Structures are given as structure tokens and as C-alpha cells.
N, C-alpha and C positions, 0 to 999 in steps of 0.2 A: 727775186732781187734780194741781195744780202746787204745788211747795214752794218757799218763799223760803229761800235759804241765804246766810249770811255766810261768805266764803272769804278766808283770809289765807295766801297762798303764800310764807311767809317763807323766807329763805336757809338757816336751820337747821331750822325746823319749819314744817309746813303744817297749818292748822286749818280745819275746816269746822263750822259751827253750823247746824243745821236744827231749829228748835223746841227741844225738850228734849234733842236728840241733839247731842253734841259729840264730834268725832273729830280726834285729832292724831297726826301721824306725822312722823318725820324727813324732810326734803325731798330725800332721796337716791334716785336711780334707777340701776340697773345691770342688765346682761344676766343672764339666769338662766332656767332651765327647771324647770317644776313636776315634770315626769316625772323629770328627773335628780335633783332634790332628794329626791323620794320614794325613788328607787332608792338613793341614798347613805344616807339616813336609815334605810331598810329594813334595811340591813346592820348597823345598831346597835339594831335591834329596834323601831323606830317609823318610820312613813312619812307621818304627817299634818303639817298646818300647825298651828302654835301660834297662840293668840289674838294679834292684832295683826300677823300676818305676811301679806303680800300679794304675789301673783304676777299681774301684769297682762299680758294679751295684746292688743295693738292695733297698728295701723299695720304689720302683718306682722312684729312683733317680740314676743319673750317677755321680760318684764322683772321683776326683783325691785324692790319699792318700799318705802321706809321702812326700818325696822329690819333687815329681811331683806337689803336692798341693802347696808347698812353692814356687816353681819356675814358675808355670804356671797359678795360679789362684789369682784373686784379693780378693776373699772372704775366703781364707784359714784361718782356725782357729784351735787352739788346745783346745778351750773352757777354756782357762786359766782363773782362778778365779771363775769358775762355778762348784761347787762341784757336781751338778747333772750330770756332764759329765760322771760319773761312771755308771749311770743307765738310762740316757735319750737317748741312742743310739750311742753316740760318741765312747765310749769304746767298744761297741759291734762291731762297724764297724772296729775298729783297730784290734780286735781279729779275725774277719773273714779274713781280709787281711793277717795278720801274719800267721794264721793257714794254709791258702791256700798256702802261699808262702813257708812255712816250710815243709808241708806235701803234696806231689804231688798227692795223690789219689783223684779221682773225688768225692768220698763219704768217709767222714772221721768222726770217732767218737772220742771225746776227753773228758777228765776230767780235769778241770781247778783248779789250785790254784793261787790265786791272792791276792792283798792287797789294803787296803785303808789307807789314812793318819791318823795319830793318832787322830787329832781333828775331823775327819769325821766318823771314825769307831763307829758303834753302832749296836745293834740287828736289828734296823729298816733299816739302810742303807745296812747292809749285805743282808737282805732279798730283798731289791730293786735291788741290784746287781745280786743276784741269779735269780730273776725273769726276768731280762733283758737278761742274758746270756744263761741260761739253756733252752734247747729245740732244735727243728730242724730248721735249717736256710738254705734257698736256695738263691743263689746269683750267680753273674758272676764276675770273676776276669780276667782282661786282655782278655776279649772275650770268656773265657772258663766257662761253667756252672759248678757250684760246689754245693756240699751239705755238711753241717757240723752239726753234732749232738753233743751238749754239754750235757753229761749225768749227770754231777754234778759239783758243784763249791764251793770250800772252800775259804772264804774271811778272810784273816788274817789282823792284824794290821801291817802296814809297819814297818820294823825293825825286827820284830819277824822272818820273813823268813830269813833275812841275818844272824841272830844268828844260825839258823838251819844249814846253810852252812859253816859259818866262825867263829862261836862262840865256847866257851869251852863246853865240854860235861858234866861238873860237876855242882853242885848246888852252884855256886859262883856268886857274883854280876858282871854283865857285861852290856854294854850299846852300843847303836848305834846312831850315828849322820848321818842322811840321808839328804843330800843337793841336792835338785832337781831343776827343772826349776822355779817353783812357790813357793815351800814351803821348809822349813827345819823342819824335824821331829826328836824328841828326844825319844828314846825308852830305857827303863831301865828294867832289869829283874834279878831275882835270878834264875840262870840256864836258863830255858826257860819260867819261870812264870813271867808275867809282874808285875811291881810295878807301878800301875797307878798314884800314887802320884808324880812320877818322870818322867812320860811321858808328853811331851808337844809339841807344834807346833808353828811355826812362819810363817806367810804368806809372806815370803821373800825367793827367790831362785836366782839362777844365772841369770835368765832372767831379773831381775831388773837391772843388770849391762848393759844388752843389751838396756834396755829402756833409761838408763842414757847416754849411748854412742850415741844412736839415737838423743837424745835431744841436746847433745853437738855439733854433726855434723850439725844439723838443725840450731842451733844458730850461728855457726861460718861460715858455708858454704852455708846455705840457701837451703839445699836439704835433703829430707827424705831418710833414708836407708831402703832398702827392707829387709824383714825378712830373706831371704836367705843370704843377705850381712852381716847382724848382726851376724848371726849364723857362717858364715865363719870367721869373724874377731875374735870372741870368741874362736873358735876351733883352729885357728892358734896360738893364745896366749897360750892356754892350751898345745898344742903340741910343742911349741917353734919352729914354722916353719914360713916361710914368708907368710904373709896374701895376699889374692888376691887384686890387685890394685883397688882403688875407684876413681871416677872422678866426677867433677862438672864443667859444662860449658867447657868441653874439657880439663880441667887441672886436673892432678892427685892430689888427696888429700894427705896431710901429717898429720897424726893424732897426732904425737908428744906426745905420752903418754896418749892419751884419753882412750884407752882400759884399760891400767894398772890402771889408776886412777878410772875408773868406777868399775872394779873388786875389787880393794882394798877397796873401800867404802862399797861394799856389804859384802865382807869377814869380815871387821871389825864389821859390824852390826850383822852378824851371830855369830861371836866370842863373842860379848857382850851378846847376848841371851844365848849362852851355859854357859858362866861364871855365869850369873844370875840364871840360872836354876839349875846348878850342883856345884856351888862354895860353899865354906865353909867360908864365911865371906870375908872381904877385903884382908886378908893375907893368907887365907887358900887355899889349892889346889882345882883344879876343877876336879871332878870325881876321886879323889884320892883313894877312896875305891874300885873302880871297878877293877876287875882282868883283864879285857880287854875292851877297848873302840874302836869300829870300826867306821871308817869314810867311808861312801859309797855314791852312787849316782853320777850322772854326774858332780855335783858341786864340788866333792871332789878334782878334778884337780885344782880348782881355789882357794879353801879356806884352803888347807892343811897347808900352811906355818903359817897362823895366828892361826889355831887351834893347831898346834904342839907346839907353844909357850905356850898355855894354858895347854895342856895335853901331858906330855912328853912320856907317853906310848901309844899314839894314834897309831892305826894300820890301815893301808889302804890296803885292799886286792887287788890283781891283778885284773884289770878291775873292779873298784868299781861301775861303771855304770850298771854292770850285777848282782851285789850282790843280789838284791831283787828277781830277776827272778830265779837265781840259788838256793836261799833258798826256794822259792815257789816250784820249781821242786823237791828239796830234800824232802820237807815235803810231797808232793804228792805221792812220792814213798813209804812212810811209812804208809799211811792211809790204814787201813784194808778194804777189799772188802765190808763188811757189813755196814761200815760207809758211803760209797758213796751214798747209796740209800737215806740217810737223808740230803744230801747236794744238794737239788733241789730248 
């Protein structure tokens, strides 16, 4: 049995949707040993893995993936800023982890629909992604041997998938603003047909706010925030919940607007980019001729207010961070059987 999956390997989070199963993890990978983790934890009275923790063994390496990498490794990386992450092995390891987590069978066959940022997508990069993902993969996840066969891979331009799930079904102008961890991508289409002249990308995402927050804390309190701490502070802001306490030299830190200031600066930068790309002069509307404008990606929670001022008819789907994966999954279900043999 072959399963269709929608796969969004974002710079901050990676999501895989397979039918009713959705699995999301931070896009971080770092070195780590399951045996060593159990040994250390055993000294505290527990030696098992918690839900959502993953140890991947493949390519002759043992790796912590997702939250475990963020919390337990010094060399954890999301390969932020490196476009080759999509085909150099990083994205493949995320796919192996997510597929094994979402699909419990020891041997699994899947067909993948995924995406590349607007500025990265080309026939050459599509082929590189396909060559990296398609084929038979043998690995171990959390001590269990697994086999995954990727029978085919369709690589779309990010934004196109979101329109498949949340766009209008008629041939009208519609657009997508996809704010991720590292990039902001603009996708414009007539129906589902891209208008390349109006597609653009900016190498700025919500993680820039995290960088600015870390710099401010270092300057004021003389200590570096861990990646997991930055992530927790940003998520608390987005969810309007109390952030976990931070300490320096035994005293609790009081950020006093540092988080909001960093987020607002990045949101303003992104809003300026959108206005310049889709504005109609200094007094004209932004994306005024689009029948629908979607705001998606995990960054949607942080920039919605600024972009709503620009685009009154801005539409934010429920769970915008899942929109790309949802769209990829929807497209995958529509691909005819004969076409999959060409997507290798």
C-alpha cells in the first residue's frame, strides 16, 4: 500500500500530512546517541524517550531530530540560510523522521508532494530534490529498524500548494504571502497558473526577530539565549500566554517589551516588502486586484496586524502554519497514477 503525503520542510518547522495523520517537528538536527541519552536520564530515574522525541540513525550517524536536537545538542542546526538543505540530506532526514512517526508500519511506501521557496525553485533544483528523496531508505528511529520507499516526488513552488487547499477554484487573480522562519515568499496566480512577474522572495522571516531578541538580551544582561529559549519566548508571544522565566546570575530577567519590539521590527520590514512588490504607487492599494490574498506560514501569527493594515481583504486560514502541507497533500491526491512514474 502506497500513501500520499504532503511535506513542508520549513526552516523553523517541518510538517508531514498523511491522510488524517499530521506530524510537526522543529526543523533542527544535531548529533546524539540514544544509548547515551538513556544512560544520562537513567541517573535521574528515567531512561525512556518522551512523546515527540526522535533519535534517527542513518547514513552511519546517530542524530537527535526536532525538539530533542534543540534541547540536547550543541550542534543542532536547521541549516538556515543554506538552500542546499533541500537536497543535501537535511530535508531527507526530516522526511524519514516524520514519515516513520506518522506511519507506524515497519516498511512503508509513500509518494511525496513538497515545495521549494519561490527564489529557489527551478528545473535544476527540482531534480536535485527528487534525486535526494526518491528511492529506498533504511534507517532506525528510536531504536526501531525502518524501511521507507519514496516512489515519486512532485516539487511545487511554495504558495501554489496553499492555493490548492485554500484558494478559489476559478480563474481569478489570487495571491499568497508565506512568512516562514527564514524567508517570506510572495506567490501570485491567475487561478492556479503562476504569474512569475509577481512572485518574489525576501530572505527575512520571523527567526530574525529571535536573532534581535538574543542580541538585546546579550547586550543588556550579558548572557546568550539558547535556541529553545528563543523559540519559547516567541511562541508565548504568538499565543498570548505567559513565557517561561529566564534567569541570569540567579535573577529573573524582565524583558520589558524586548520581544514585541523585535517582532514589530521584522513585521514592518516584511510589510514594506509586500507593499513594494504589490503596491500600486504611493497612494494605490496593495494587491487590490486580487480576489483573495492568503497569509500563511508560522510567521502569520506575528505579522498579521501589520499586513492587515496594508491589505483589507487579507485571509488567514485556520492553522496557517499547516497550509503548505495541506495544499501539497491535496495536490497529491489529484495526480493521476500515470504521472507518478515521471516524478522520480
